[in-house]
N, C-alpha and C positions, 0 to 999 in steps of 0.2 A: 494817399491816405496817411494821416499822422498816427503813428503807433503810440500807445500809452507808455509813459516813462516807467521804468522799473522802480520799485520802492527803495527809498534811501535807508541806509542802515541806522543812522542816529535816531530819527524819529521812531523807527520800529522798535529799537532797543528801549527807548524811553516809554513807549506804549507797553512793552513787555513788562517793564518794571511796575507800571501801574496795574497791569493785569495780574501780577503776582500779589500786589498789596490789596487790590479791591475786594477779593473774596474774603480776606481776613477781617474786613470792616463789616461784613454781613453776619449778624448774630444767628440768622437762620441757617446759613451755610455752616457756621461753626457748630451749631447744634447737630446738624446732619453728620458732620465729621466725627463728633463724639459718638453718635449712634454707629457710625462706621467702625470705630474702634471697638465698641461693645460687640458688634456682630462678628468681628474677626477673632476677638479674644474670648468672649463669653459663650457665643453660640456653639462652638465645637464641644465645650464642656457639657452642654445639655443634650447633645445628640446621642442617641442610643441606636446602635446598628442592629441588623438582623442576625448577627452572629457570624457573618461571613466577612472575610477580608475585603472582598469586592464591594459589599454593601457599606461597610464602614468607610472605605476610601471614597466612594461616591458621595456620601454625605459630607465628609470633610472637605472635599474639593468642590463639587457642584453646588451644594447647598450653601456652604460658607462663602465661597467666592461669588455665587449668584446673588446672595443678599448684599454683599459688599459692593458689587458692581451696580446693583439697583440703587443703593443709597448714594454712591458716588455719581451716578448718572443724574439723579435728581439735583444734587448739590451743584454739579457742573452746569446743568441747564439753567438753574435759577441764578447762579453766579454770573453766567453770561448775560442773562436778561438784566441783571442789576448793574453790570459794569458801566455801560455807557449811559443808560437811562438814569441811573442814580447820579452820575456826574452832571447830566443835563438838568435834572430836577434840583440838585444841590448847588447849581450855578458854578460848578467846578470845571465845566467843559468850556467855558467862555475863553479861557486862556489858550487852550489847544485849538479852538475854532479860529482864532485870529493869528495863530502862528503859521509858519511856513509849511507845517506838516499837512500832507494831503489826507483826506478822509480815509482812503484805503490803507495808508500807512498807520493811521491811528487804530483802525480795525485790526490790521495784521498784528500790530504789537500786542493789543489786548488778547487776541486769540493765541498768540505764541505764549504769552504769560500763563493763560489758563491751561494750555496743553502741557506746558512744563510742570506746572503744579500738579496736574492730574498724573503725569508720568511718575513724578516723585512719590505721590501717595500710592499709586498703583503698585510701584515697586515694593513699597513697604508692606502692602497688603499681600502680595504674592509671597514675599519672604515669610510673613507671619503664617500664611497657610502652609507653606512647606515645613516650618518649624512645628506646627500643630500636627502634621502628618507624622513626622519623626517622633514627636512626643508620645503618640499613640503606639509606638513600637513597630511601625510599619517601615521596614527597611527597603533597600533597593530591590530585593527580590519580590517583595509584595507590591511595589509600585512600578514594576516593569511595564513599559508601554509597548503596545503592538500596533501594527498597521495592516489594513485589509488589502490584499493584492487585487489589482484590477483584472477585470474580465478581458479576454482577448476579443477585440472588435470583430475579427474575421469569424471567430466561432459563434458570435452572436448572429451574424448573417446566416451562417449554416443552420443554426437552431431555428431561425425564422423559416427557412425553407423546409425543415423537418416538420415543424408544427403545421405549416401550410399543407404539406402533403398528407399528413394525418387527418386534417380537417376535410380535405377534398375526398379522401378515401371513405369517410363516413357519410358523404352526401349521396343522395340517389343519383344513379347514372345520368338521368336527364337534367340534373341540376348542376353538374360539374362544368367547370369553365374550359372544357376541351375545345380547342380550335378558336378560342376567344382570348388572345393575348392581353387585350386591354382590361378585360374583367379579371383575369388572373393577376395582372399587375396591381389592380386596385385591391384585390383580396390580400395580396402579399403586403401591401403598404398598411392595410388595416391590421394584419397580424403583427407587423413590425411595431406599429404604434402601441398595440396592446401589450406586447412582450416588453417593450421598453418603458412602459408607464408604471404606475403604482397600483394597478389593479391585480387582484388575485384571480388567476386563470386556472381552469380545471385541467387536470391530467387524468385521462380516462384509464380504466384498468387495462393492463397489458402495455401501456405506453411508457416512454421514458423521457426524461429531460436531461440535457447535457450543459455543462459549464466548463470552460477552459480558462485557467488562471495563468498569467505570465509570471514566472519567477524572476526575482531581481538578479541581475548579472553579478558575477563574482563568486565568492565562496558560499558554502552552504549557509542558508539564512538562520539555521538553528532550529530549536523545537517550534513546531507550528501547531495551529489549532484549526480544525475544520468544523464549521457550525452549519446546521441545517434546520430550517424552521418551516412549518407547514400548518395546514388546517384541513379537516375533513370537509366534505361537501355539505355536511349538516351544520357547519359553523362551529364545530367543536375542535379542540386540540388533540383529542384522542380518537381511537377507532380507525387508525390507518395502518395498513400493512404494506411493506415495500422493502427495497434493498438499496443501500448506498454503497457505491464503489468509487474509490480514488485510484487512478491509474495514470501511467504515463501515456502521452498521446500515441506511442507505438503499441501500447496494449498491456505492458507489464503492470500487474495489480500491486498497489502500495498499501491499501487498507480496505476492509470491507466491514459493513455493519448492517444488521437486519433492523428494520423499523417495525415495531410491533404495536399492537393496540394499547399497550401500557405506556408508550412514549407520549408525553404530554406536549406535543407540538414543537419540540426542540430536541435536537440530537447534537452532541458534542463529541468529536473524535480527536484526542490528543495525538500528535505525531512527533516522535522523538527526533533529535538532531540527526542529520544524515539521511533522513528519509528521501530527500529530493536530490541527493548527490548525483551530479552529472546530468540533471534534467533542466530544461529551460521552460517547461510548462507542465501543468497538472490538469487532468480532466476529471471532473466529478460527474457521476451518473446516478440518477435516482430512477427507479422503476416501480411503478404501481403494481403490487402483487395481489391486488384484490381479484376475485373471480370475475367471470364475464358479467355477472349481475351485481358486482360490488360497486362501492361508492367511488367517486372521483376524489382526487386530492387537489386542494386549492394551493397554488404556489404563486408568490410574487417573484418573478424571475430575477430581478436585480437584488433582492434581499434574501431569497430562500437559501442560497448556498454562498458561504463566505469563508475565505481562507486567510488566516492572519499569521504574521511572523513577527518576531521581536523587532522593535524600532526605537531603541534608546531608553532613557529613564525619565523620571518625573521632572527634574530641573529644566531640561530642554523643552519638555511639553509645556511647562508653566511659562517659559519665556515666549514661546509662540502664541500661547493664549493671551499673554500680556500685549503682544502686538495687535491682535485682533480687537481686544477690549479697548486699547488706546485709540484705535480707529473710531470706535463708537463714541468714546468720550470726546474726541476731537470734533466729530460731527455735531454732537450735542452742544459743545461750546460755541461752535460757529452758528448754529441755529439760534441759540440764546442771544448771542451778540448781535446778530442781524435783526432779530425782533426788537432788541433793546435800542438799536439805532433808529428804528422807525416809530416806536411807541413808548409811552410811559411804562414804568415797571409793571403795574398790575395788568395792563393790556398786553405787554410783551410776554409776561408769564402765562397769561391765558392763551395767547396765540401759539406760543411754543409748545405748551402742553397739549393743545388741540391737534397740532401737527403730529406730535408723538402718538396721541391716541388714534389718529387716522392711520398711522403706520402699523399700529398693533392690530387694528381690525381690517386692514386692507386685504389680508389674505383670506377673509371669510368668503363663503360661497355666494353670499348676497351681493358682493361687489365683483367677484372674479368670474362669475358665470357669463358666458357669451350668448345665452339663450334667454332673452327677455320673456318669451312666452312661458317658460318654466315658472317664473315668478308670478305671472298673471294667473297660471293655473293653480298655484299653491295658495294664492291669496284672493282668489275669486276675482281677478281683474284688477287693473290699476287705473287711476285717474290720469288726466293729461299732464298734471304737474309731475307726478311720480315717473311717468313714462319719459318725460323730458329730462328729468334729473338723473335717472339711472345711467344712461350712456356717459354722461359727464363724470358720475361717481366711479364708473368702471375705468375710465381713462385716468382719473386721479389715482385710483388704486394701483393700476399698472405702473404709473410713474413712480409712486412711492415704493412699490416692490422692486422696481429696477434700481432705484437710488440706494436701497439698503441691501440689495442682493449680494454684493461682495462680502459684507459682514455675515449675513445669514448663511451663505454657503460655506464659510469657514467652520461653523458649528463648534466653535472653540470650547465653550464651557461644557457642552454635552459630551464632546469627545474626551475632554480632560477627565470628567467624572467617570466615563466608561473605561478609562485606561487605553483609549485609542489615540494614536498619534495625530496631533493637529497638523494639517498640511502646511508646510512652510510657505510654498508659493501662494496658497490661498490666504494665509495670514498677511503676507506682504502685499498681496493684491488688495485686500481689504484696507490696509493702511494707506496704500497709494491712492485708491479711488475714494473710499469713504472717509479716510483720515486726512487727505491732502487736497485732492482735486475738487471734490464736492464742497468742502468748506471754503475753498478759495472762490468758487462761484457764488456761494452765499455771501462771501466778503464783498464781492463787487456789488451785490444788491444792497448790502448794509451800507457801503460807502455812498452809493447813490442816494439812499434814504437820508443818511446823515448830512449830505451836502445840501439837501433841500429842507432840512428840519428847522423849524423856527425855535430859537432859543429864548428862554424866559428872561 
């Protein structure tokens, strides 16, 4: 089997130069870049916070950067659509088509040029956002970043067993899975899925829930913060009585806090530096102190209890956010270029925009549900056409979700606005998969389309 030849440097660099110049010839893109500058420079001036440092910081970071990224994404997508299609329609592509440059080399050069331009503009945007934060008087202490410590996997399995035993104890004796290992294993797997999912599970009066956090190796991590969130079984954030305890796994208590009916669904316990000295793990325990006839407490196990420690400052978090955002822009540039290789500019812009719209809605329940009957019940049945289309739509939705999962999992802008450390490995993974691997696959499709495209 003959392997494809690697792209040559000279045609790629020539294409990159064209990729840098082509967006500047588009008045639409130039107008969007002007809007980008207005969003970065003027939007922060109009923002009015809620009076708290955290609220002001979130608006300056998440809102300003979110608006800038949205505008930059649109300009990147449309610049990619116009790059090759504009040359074909303007009869400027004929020289490149008869040259020795292969279609993939032409595509790769254009893509690298757009990504380089995006990287430069994004760096300026991030610098401008940082300057805006400092201009508001928010210093390093106000913009300190924290990271949430992971739960110990072994403690999760222990908690699954504890919840299972409590559930079995509440069952009538004749309904318990005694002597039936298969049924007990199935019940345990169901409890494990529920506890590891995103559902709010009830904690009955007199019962407790446990979480064990692994502490980072090395010196004391510094001042930490424990956060606990909950709901009452009535769907309200108040009306809960219980106790929170932080302790070492050996049993020494580090902090205690009573949860009263006045607590509105959220409890925060600051922990001074040195609290965890000599410990490698911390256990958090919540007990429902309602009476026997009291209400249950609703908890989402993976989010109810969180322990955070300092994790650097704002510049480093902005840099990791930039990596994740660059992955998104790189993917949009590749999508636009590939559509532009196959279609004229209007059709390419429509096709690329349609794909982006599908990505946005692909996480909706109408596409992600695995139970077609649930849709039939909610809509009074479906015709043959809808029944045939729905499985295909779900497969497309899953494919789109998988393609954009690395960027989504980084949660870069949300974490930046919340003052939570963006995961470095997650940002690099997004750049490697969504920013390089997937665009190159799109490049192969674009090169194949360009090779067979008829020139005017």
